[in-house]
C-alpha positions as semicolon CSV with decimal commas, in nm:
position;residue;x (nm);y (nm);z (nm)
1;M;-3,366;14,556;-0,935
2;N;-3,660;14,718;-0,753
3;V;-4,029;14,679;-0,828
4;E;-4,055;15,021;-0,995
5;N;-3,791;14,942;-1,258
6;V;-3,944;14,602;-1,330
7;Y;-4,287;14,760;-1,363
8;T;-4,152;15,033;-1,591
9;K;-3,996;14,775;-1,821
10;Q;-4,327;14,592;-1,833
11;I;-4,505;14,912;-1,947
12;A;-4,248;14,969;-2,221
13;R;-4,248;14,603;-2,325
14;D;-4,628;14,586;-2,345
15;T;-4,643;14,908;-2,547
16;V;-4,382;14,786;-2,796
17;K;-4,551;14,448;-2,846
18;M;-4,895;14,600;-2,901
19;T;-4,749;14,864;-3,136
20;L;-4,575;14,611;-3,359
21;L;-4,889;14,401;-3,393
22;S;-5,106;14,707;-3,463
23;L;-4,865;14,835;-3,728
24;A;-4,859;14,496;-3,899
25;M;-5,240;14,476;-3,912
26;Q;-5,277;14,837;-4,029
27;T;-5,020;14,776;-4,304
28;A;-5,214;14,475;-4,428
29;A;-5,542;14,668;-4,423
30;M;-5,393;14,966;-4,608
31;L;-5,246;14,739;-4,875
32;F;-5,586;14,581;-4,924
33;N;-5,750;14,923;-4,962
34;V;-5,487;15,034;-5,214
35;V;-5,525;14,710;-5,417
36;L;-5,904;14,737;-5,406
37;S;-5,900;15,101;-5,515
38;K;-5,685;15,005;-5,817
39;R;-5,907;14,711;-5,911
40;A;-6,252;14,855;-5,848
41;G;-6,195;15,229;-5,809
42;T;-6,211;15,461;-5,510
43;A;-6,592;15,467;-5,529
44;A;-6,599;15,096;-5,435
45;V;-6,365;15,166;-5,144
46;G;-6,601;15,442;-5,035
47;L;-6,891;15,197;-5,042
48;M;-6,696;14,949;-4,831
49;S;-6,605;15,226;-4,584
50;L;-6,973;15,314;-4,546
51;I;-7,059;14,950;-4,480
52;F;-6,790;14,917;-4,211
53;T;-6,917;15,239;-4,052
54;L;-7,274;15,110;-4,033
55;F;-7,164;14,775;-3,896
56;S;-6,935;14,938;-3,640
57;F;-7,230;15,146;-3,525
58;I;-7,436;14,834;-3,451
59;M;-7,139;14,665;-3,281
60;V;-7,078;14,953;-3,040
61;L;-7,445;14,974;-2,944
62;A;-7,443;14,606;-2,854
63;N;-7,099;14,614;-2,692
64;G;-7,155;14,901;-2,450
65;N;-6,781;14,986;-2,428
66;I;-6,749;14,678;-2,208
67;M;-6,377;14,631;-2,271
68;T;-6,297;14,967;-2,110
69;S;-6,530;14,893;-1,817
70;A;-6,385;14,550;-1,748
71;S;-6,027;14,672;-1,780
72;R;-6,080;14,965;-1,543
73;F;-6,277;14,770;-1,279
74;V;-6,033;14,479;-1,274
75;S;-5,739;14,720;-1,248
76;E;-5,903;14,908;-0,959
77;A;-5,967;14,578;-0,783
78;R;-5,599;14,487;-0,820
79;G;-5,502;14,824;-0,675
80;A;-5,721;14,754;-0,371
81;G;-5,553;14,419;-0,316
82;H;-5,820;14,194;-0,468
83;C;-5,714;13,873;-0,640
84;N;-6,062;13,722;-0,681
85;F;-6,237;13,878;-0,981
86;T;-6,538;13,645;-0,987
87;K;-6,795;13,908;-0,898
88;I;-6,661;14,174;-1,136
89;M;-6,643;13,938;-1,431
90;R;-6,983;13,785;-1,355
91;Y;-7,141;14,130;-1,358
92;S;-6,948;14,236;-1,667
93;L;-7,026;13,925;-1,871
94;T;-7,393;13,927;-1,768
95;F;-7,431;14,296;-1,855
96;S;-7,253;14,262;-2,190
97;M;-7,448;13,951;-2,290
98;C;-7,785;14,104;-2,200
99;L;-7,698;14,412;-2,404
100;S;-7,564;14,222;-2,705
101;V;-7,842;13,963;-2,717
102;G;-8,104;14,237;-2,688
103;F;-7,955;14,442;-2,973
104;G;-7,893;14,123;-3,169
105;V;-8,260;14,027;-3,155
106;I;-8,368;14,382;-3,248
107;S;-8,122;14,390;-3,542
108;F;-8,228;14,048;-3,666
109;M;-8,598;14,130;-3,652
110;S;-8,560;14,473;-3,815
111;A;-8,324;14,354;-4,091
112;E;-8,599;14,332;-4,350
113;L;-8,739;14,673;-4,257
114;I;-8,397;14,841;-4,282
115;G;-8,268;14,656;-4,586
116;E;-8,561;14,595;-4,816
117;R;-8,814;14,860;-4,723
118;L;-8,591;15,157;-4,635
119;L;-8,275;15,097;-4,841
120;K;-8,429;14,872;-5,110
121;S;-8,161;14,605;-5,076
122;G;-8,235;14,241;-4,998
123;E;-7,864;14,172;-4,974
124;L;-7,827;14,432;-4,699
125;S;-8,104;14,257;-4,503
126;A;-7,908;13,932;-4,512
127;A;-7,593;14,114;-4,406
128;I;-7,764;14,273;-4,106
129;R;-7,886;13,930;-3,994
130;L;-7,531;13,795;-4,012
131;I;-7,403;14,090;-3,811
132;S;-7,673;14,039;-3,545
133;L;-7,549;13,681;-3,497
134;S;-7,195;13,807;-3,431
135;L;-7,292;14,053;-3,156
136;P;-7,290;13,813;-2,855
137;F;-6,953;13,669;-2,959
138;A;-6,803;14,016;-3,003
139;S;-6,938;14,144;-2,671
140;A;-6,823;13,846;-2,463
141;G;-6,484;13,853;-2,633
142;S;-6,443;14,225;-2,561
143;C;-6,528;14,171;-2,195
144;I;-6,267;13,898;-2,155
145;K;-6,019;14,110;-2,351
146;G;-6,074;14,391;-2,099
147;Y;-6,002;14,148;-1,814
148;F;-5,664;14,057;-1,961
149;H;-5,579;14,426;-2,010
150;G;-5,675;14,489;-1,648
151;I;-5,436;14,225;-1,515
152;R;-5,168;14,345;-1,760
153;R;-5,150;14,024;-1,966
154;V;-5,152;14,201;-2,301
155;E;-5,023;13,901;-2,495
156;M;-5,370;13,742;-2,470
157;P;-5,558;14,036;-2,633
158;M;-5,281;14,058;-2,892
159;R;-5,329;13,697;-2,996
160;G;-5,705;13,743;-3,000
161;D;-5,676;14,053;-3,220
162;L;-5,444;13,867;-3,457
163;I;-5,684;13,572;-3,485
164;E;-5,981;13,802;-3,547
165;F;-5,793;14,010;-3,804
166;A;-5,655;13,709;-3,993
167;V;-5,989;13,527;-4,012
168;K;-6,181;13,844;-4,101
169;W;-5,955;13,957;-4,383
170;L;-5,897;13,607;-4,521
171;C;-6,274;13,563;-4,545
172;L;-6,308;13,906;-4,704
173;F;-6,035;13,835;-4,960
174;G;-6,170;13,488;-5,031
175;G;-6,528;13,609;-5,059
176;L;-6,447;13,887;-5,303
177;L;-6,228;13,658;-5,513
178;F;-6,487;13,380;-5,507
179;F;-6,774;13,604;-5,609
180;G;-6,555;13,775;-5,867
181;G;-6,590;14,139;-5,775
182;T;-6,745;14,391;-5,541
183;D;-7,114;14,318;-5,608
184;F;-7,149;14,128;-5,280
185;F;-6,981;14,373;-5,043
186;Y;-7,264;14,361;-4,790
187;T;-7,285;13,983;-4,749
188;V;-6,912;13,916;-4,777
189;T;-6,824;14,189;-4,526
190;A;-7,088;14,070;-4,278
191;A;-6,982;13,706;-4,310
192;S;-6,616;13,799;-4,257
193;I;-6,704;13,996;-3,942
194;L;-6,906;13,703;-3,805
195;A;-6,623;13,458;-3,875
196;G;-6,359;13,684;-3,716
197;E;-6,562;13,754;-3,401
198;F;-6,651;13,386;-3,354
199;A;-6,289;13,272;-3,397
200;S;-6,156;13,525;-3,145
201;F;-6,439;13,440;-2,900
202;I;-6,339;13,073;-2,903
203;Y;-5,983;13,173;-2,820
204;Y;-6,081;13,419;-2,545
205;G;-6,325;13,169;-2,393
206;A;-6,058;12,900;-2,371
207;M;-5,803;13,138;-2,214
208;F;-6,052;13,283;-1,964
209;R;-6,165;12,940;-1,851
210;R;-5,809;12,868;-1,735
211;E;-5,794;13,203;-1,556
212;Y;-6,131;13,153;-1,386
213;V;-6,027;12,820;-1,238
214;V;-5,739;13,000;-1,065
215;F;-5,886;13,330;-0,942
216;R;-6,224;13,197;-0,823
217;T;-6,050;13,017;-0,533
218;A;-5,846;13,322;-0,429
219;P;-5,940;13,494;-0,100
220;I;-6,176;13,792;-0,122
221;C;-6,025;14,116;0,012
222;T;-6,224;14,308;0,270
223;V;-6,160;14,645;0,100
224;P;-6,494;14,755;-0,059
225;L;-6,518;14,834;-0,429
226;L;-6,752;15,055;-0,631
227;T;-6,866;14,742;-0,817
228;D;-6,954;14,519;-0,522
229;T;-7,328;14,505;-0,598
230;P;-7,524;14,489;-0,925
231;R;-7,663;14,838;-0,864
232;S;-7,322;14,991;-0,793
233;Y;-7,177;14,812;-1,096
234;L;-7,445;14,956;-1,323
235;R;-7,396;15,301;-1,170
236;S;-7,021;15,282;-1,237
237;T;-7,043;15,141;-1,588
238;F;-7,322;15,369;-1,714
239;P;-7,097;15,675;-1,779
240;I;-6,856;15,453;-1,975
241;L;-7,142;15,306;-2,178
242;L;-7,290;15,651;-2,240
243;S;-6,954;15,784;-2,359
244;G;-6,923;15,503;-2,611
245;Y;-7,276;15,560;-2,735
246;V;-7,232;15,935;-2,777
247;Q;-6,906;15,896;-2,966
248;M;-7,041;15,627;-3,197
249;L;-7,373;15,798;-3,267
250;L;-7,211;16,128;-3,355
251;S;-6,925;15,963;-3,542
252;T;-7,170;15,766;-3,754
253;A;-7,378;16,078;-3,819
254;N;-7,064;16,258;-3,932
255;E;-6,956;15,966;-4,155
256;L;-7,295;15,959;-4,325
257;L;-7,318;16,337;-4,366
258;V;-6,980;16,363;-4,542
259;P;-7,075;16,172;-4,860
260;A;-7,416;16,343;-4,860
261;A;-7,250;16,686;-4,846
262;L;-6,997;16,584;-5,112
263;L;-7,287;16,471;-5,332
264;K;-7,446;16,811;-5,290
265;Y;-7,120;16,977;-5,398
266;S;-7,027;16,744;-5,686
267;L;-7,379;16,651;-5,805
268;S;-7,243;16,304;-5,892
269;T;-7,277;15,991;-5,679
270;E;-6,963;15,844;-5,834
271;D;-6,754;16,153;-5,755
272;A;-6,893;16,180;-5,401
273;L;-6,821;15,815;-5,318
274;S;-6,478;15,847;-5,481
275;S;-6,381;16,147;-5,266
276;Y;-6,523;15,984;-4,955
277;G;-6,344;15,655;-5,025
278;M;-6,017;15,835;-5,090
279;F;-6,043;16,018;-4,758
280;E;-6,162;15,725;-4,542
281;A;-5,962;15,442;-4,698
282;I;-5,636;15,612;-4,801
283;I;-5,582;15,954;-4,638
284;M;-5,702;15,885;-4,283
285;P;-5,543;15,536;-4,259
286;A;-5,215;15,697;-4,367
287;V;-5,253;15,969;-4,103
288;F;-5,345;15,724;-3,828
289;F;-5,095;15,454;-3,926
290;P;-4,808;15,585;-3,706
291;S;-5,052;15,641;-3,417
292;A;-5,033;15,271;-3,329
293;V;-4,755;15,360;-3,084
294;L;-4,980;15,596;-2,888
295;T;-5,282;15,365;-2,918
296;S;-5,080;15,095;-2,745
297;L;-4,958;15,343;-2,483
298;S;-5,316;15,456;-2,421
299;G;-5,426;15,097;-2,370
300;V;-5,164;15,064;-2,099
301;M;-5,249;15,404;-1,947
302;I;-5,612;15,317;-1,868
303;P;-5,536;15,051;-1,604
304;E;-5,231;15,246;-1,483
305;A;-5,429;15,566;-1,425
306;A;-5,708;15,366;-1,259
307;L;-5,450;15,203;-1,033
308;A;-5,299;15,539;-0,935
309;N;-5,644;15,694;-0,892
310;R;-5,729;15,425;-0,637
311;C;-5,485;15,566;-0,379
312;E;-5,673;15,682;-0,070
313;D;-5,405;15,937;0,022
314;E;-5,498;16,244;-0,186
315;K;-5,147;16,384;-0,194
316;K;-4,998;16,054;-0,309
317;R;-5,280;16,007;-0,562
318;R;-5,220;16,345;-0,727
319;S;-4,844;16,296;-0,717
320;R;-4,861;15,966;-0,898
321;L;-5,119;16,087;-1,146
322;A;-4,895;16,387;-1,219
323;Q;-4,599;16,155;-1,273
324;L;-4,799;15,931;-1,502
325;T;-4,937;16,227;-1,698
326;D;-4,596;16,388;-1,732
327;G;-4,450;16,066;-1,871
328;A;-4,738;16,026;-2,114
329;F;-4,715;16,390;-2,228
330;T;-4,340;16,372;-2,276
331;K;-4,366;16,070;-2,502
332;A;-4,687;16,168;-2,680
333;F;-4,580;16,524;-2,768
334;S;-4,235;16,416;-2,886
335;Y;-4,370;16,141;-3,106
336;S;-4,675;16,322;-3,248
337;V;-4,484;16,641;-3,337
338;F;-4,218;16,430;-3,511
339;I;-4,481;16,244;-3,717
340;A;-4,647;16,576;-3,806
341;A;-4,311;16,705;-3,933
342;L;-4,265;16,392;-4,146
343;F;-4,602;16,446;-4,312
344;F;-4,535;16,817;-4,362
345;F;-4,200;16,760;-4,535
346;C;-4,278;16,429;-4,708
347;G;-4,657;16,427;-4,747
348;N;-4,647;16,508;-5,119
349;E;-4,425;16,211;-5,195
350;A;-4,618;15,978;-4,963
351;G;-4,944;16,076;-5,132
352;R;-4,802;16,007;-5,477
353;L;-4,690;15,667;-5,353
354;L;-5,032;15,577;-5,209
355;C;-5,245;15,720;-5,491
356;P;-5,048;15,825;-5,800
357;S;-5,366;15,903;-5,996
358;D;-5,504;16,174;-5,767
359;P;-5,296;16,468;-5,631
360;T;-5,565;16,536;-5,368
361;V;-5,413;16,269;-5,141
362;S;-5,071;16,438;-5,143
363;R;-5,223;16,779;-5,082
364;A;-5,443;16,657;-4,797
365;L;-5,156;16,483;-4,615
366;V;-4,954;16,806;-4,611
367;I;-5,250;17,022;-4,506
368;L;-5,342;16,784;-4,221
369;A;-4,985;16,772;-4,085
370;P;-5,020;17,060;-3,831
371;V;-5,330;16,905;-3,674
372;I;-5,177;16,557;-3,636
373;P;-5,039;16,628;-3,285
374;F;-5,392;16,711;-3,168
375;I;-5,536;16,398;-3,334
376;Y;-5,270;16,177;-3,175
377;L;-5,287;16,341;-2,832
378;E;-5,656;16,259;-2,812
379;I;-5,567;15,890;-2,799
380;V;-5,350;15,928;-2,488
381;L;-5,569;16,192;-2,324
382;E;-5,878;15,972;-2,352
383;G;-5,689;15,685;-2,190
384;L;-5,588;15,907;-1,898
385;L;-5,939;16,050;-1,857
386;K;-6,097;15,705;-1,851
387;G;-5,845;15,580;-1,598
388;M;-5,901;15,888;-1,379
389;G;-6,275;15,826;-1,381
390;R;-6,355;16,149;-1,572
391;Q;-6,591;15,968;-1,805
392;N;-6,865;16,230;-1,776
393;F;-6,635;16,505;-1,901
394;S;-6,513;16,275;-2,178
395;T;-6,871;16,222;-2,291
396;V;-6,960;16,592;-2,292
397;N;-6,635;16,686;-2,464
398;S;-6,683;16,419;-2,732
399;F;-7,034;16,550;-2,791
400;C;-6,899;16,903;-2,840
401;E;-6,618;16,776;-3,063
402;Y;-6,853;16,599;-3,302
403;A;-7,103;16,884;-3,290
404;V;-6,829;17,118;-3,417
405;R;-6,720;16,863;-3,679
406;I;-7,075;16,804;-3,805
407;A;-7,145;17,179;-3,816
408;C;-6,833;17,233;-4,026
409;V;-6,934;16,950;-4,261
410;I;-7,280;17,101;-4,307
411;I;-7,148;17,455;-4,356
412;F;-6,831;17,400;-4,562
413;V;-6,838;17,066;-4,748
414;G;-7,149;17,145;-4,947
415;R;-6,999;17,482;-5,050
416;I;-6,629;17,416;-5,106
417;G;-6,617;17,037;-5,132
418;F;-6,329;16,824;-5,007
419;D;-6,150;17,110;-4,828
420;G;-6,449;17,140;-4,596
421;I;-6,365;16,797;-4,450
422;L;-6,016;16,920;-4,364
423;I;-6,161;17,230;-4,197
424;S;-6,389;17,010;-3,985
425;Y;-6,092;16,807;-3,860
426;Y;-5,895;17,118;-3,771
427;A;-6,176;17,289;-3,580
428;S;-6,298;16,985;-3,386
429;N;-5,960;16,835;-3,291
430;V;-5,791;17,157;-3,182
431;L;-6,075;17,278;-2,959
432;S;-6,164;16,943;-2,800
433;N;-5,809;16,836;-2,722
434;I;-5,712;17,167;-2,567
435;A;-6,007;17,111;-2,334
436;R;-5,889;16,754;-2,262
437;M;-5,538;16,876;-2,176
438;I;-5,673;17,137;-1,936
439;V;-5,885;16,882;-1,748
440;V;-5,611;16,618;-1,735
441;C;-5,360;16,872;-1,599
442;R;-5,612;16,999;-1,345
443;E;-5,705;16,648;-1,231
444;S;-5,344;16,534;-1,194
445;G;-5,204;16,864;-1,064
446;L;-4,949;16,873;-1,347
447;R;-4,825;17,213;-1,460
448;F;-4,816;17,229;-1,839
449;S;-4,472;17,327;-1,972
450;P;-4,481;17,471;-2,328
451;M;-4,103;17,455;-2,355
452;R;-4,082;17,088;-2,261
453;Y;-4,395;16,960;-2,434
454;V;-4,416;17,183;-2,744
455;F;-4,105;17,382;-2,838
456;S;-3,845;17,118;-2,754
457;P;-4,023;16,842;-2,955
458;L;-4,075;17,088;-3,241
459;A;-3,705;17,179;-3,257
460;R;-3,609;16,811;-3,240
461;A;-3,856;16,720;-3,516
462;L;-3,729;16,996;-3,747
463;L;-3,371;16,883;-3,695
464;C;-3,465;16,524;-3,777
465;C;-3,637;16,628;-4,099
466;I;-3,346;16,848;-4,203
467;V;-3,118;16,546;-4,167
468;G;-3,368;16,343;-4,369
469;R;-3,363;16,598;-4,652
470;L;-2,982;16,600;-4,647
471;A;-2,980;16,221;-4,670
472;V;-3,209;16,240;-4,974
473;M;-2,979;16,496;-5,139
474;I;-2,662;16,297;-5,064
475;T;-2,803;15,967;-5,194
476;H;-2,981;16,131;-5,492
477;A;-3,291;15,937;-5,388
478;A;-3,517;16,184;-5,568
479;H;-3,386;16,052;-5,900
480;S;-3,457;15,690;-5,805
481;G;-3,831;15,724;-5,768
482;V;-4,091;15,818;-5,509
483;L;-4,049;15,499;-5,305
484;A;-3,675;15,551;-5,264
485;Y;-3,730;15,915;-5,167
486;V;-3,984;15,829;-4,898
487;M;-3,779;15,540;-4,757
488;I;-3,453;15,736;-4,734
489;F;-3,621;16,042;-4,583
490;V;-3,822;15,848;-4,324
491;L;-3,538;15,613;-4,226
492;A;-3,282;15,893;-4,186
493;S;-3,521;16,116;-3,993
494;S;-3,635;15,828;-3,771
495;A;-3,278;15,726;-3,695
496;V;-3,197;16,074;-3,566
497;F;-3,522;16,083;-3,369
498;V;-3,449;15,750;-3,199
499;I;-3,098;15,868;-3,108
500;M;-3,231;16,191;-2,957
501;F;-3,540;16,045;-2,790
502;P;-3,361;15,871;-2,498
503;S;-3,286;16,214;-2,350
504;D;-3,647;16,213;-2,224
505;R;-3,626;15,881;-2,047
506;K;-3,478;16,002;-1,723
507;K;-3,746;16,268;-1,699
508;S;-4,032;16,037;-1,792
509;A;-4,284;15,973;-1,521
510;C;-4,347;15,623;-1,645
511;D;-4,012;15,541;-1,487
512;T;-4,147;15,620;-1,142
513;V;-4,494;15,469;-1,155
514;S;-4,553;15,196;-0,903
515;F;-4,841;15,029;-0,726
516;C;-5,034;15,218;-0,462
517;E;-4,921;15,088;-0,131
């Protein structure tokens, strides 16, 4: 068995492992949201979604997208023949700790100003202080996580994610049960985040210490890197940091504008928070739930694209980037179009299963189905762009994407309500991801094939869903309840899809990716 086949199997194996873990964690989170919405109402879920958005905003500012930086730089060093990562990791950890400690101090000192004086909430002040304490742990853990992704040891980040998730949600469950309701969302959420980040940091620190003992004694390759000096490291990591900042700033602005616009339309805080909570905690998690496959693939694509991009021979570099892009497109289009078809044909029933009390969920899932391929493709396209070093374009494109989304929220949500949110997702995702595809194809030299990437997956997806509908009719699942209908339809359609999907394997570029030699 040659190196290429072994390496291909590693890509597939890593993607499958990361997908299974992600699906398990997303399932647990969705179940919690559904249970919480039944106990406390969708308005409470909307409040919790707002809190997570604000906390995520602070975390990204202090993190600086360090996981992507570390993963890319370590992968590029591997491609150049380096086995000693001491300098890269020293720069990465120092940079991330300076950033996180700085933002942590600022957050801690301004907690009273933000919580008590601006938002009139002493509890929020305490929550911000707890979050500020978690920033150094989260940043250092993300940096080490990026190292393990860069050396393709994905089992380490998987275990760290599982530890963080388990501790965080156990603390959240326990806190809400202990305090007897949702009156302490701020403090309980902040404490659970601190506990989860600290637990995963302890694990990552122990694993990295073992790695450091090994690679620090390895010989240093004479091939120069873009991160050999502190100045060059900062110059290389700045576009990645800026991209993360732009995306988070605009995303947070959009998340805060949506409930404000809904309030303007509904004239009721309860109704606005209810609609927002329904969208953020039920509709979008349902839409993104199957995307775990492509999220895992994207995580693998970043170091792979960086490795291919390191080739000094321009012809070989473009050839391997084209192969990698073709393989990613083949899989991403086939999978995303199939999932879109499932939502289009079964969205009504899935919505009734998730939220029987409100038909808006069912309606939204069906309406969003045609834009799902664009939403999913963004995950893979961003991974390829980051690996190719096109971070500046990614930043500008993300800025334009959120500018369109925010403009649509301002124009439509206040006038037509919930449907304006759906319009914003259509406009922003379609335009921005067409631009991403153009740049990725241009950078890799890949010629886009509508027949292979669009029409063939569409025909296959329609056939799968027709078989699913036939299975429902034959088994009379519609008479057995919504759950039986959804299960029979999804299982039958998925079985046909899995049987037909191997036809792409021989054409997939991931089967021909190898190290730059």
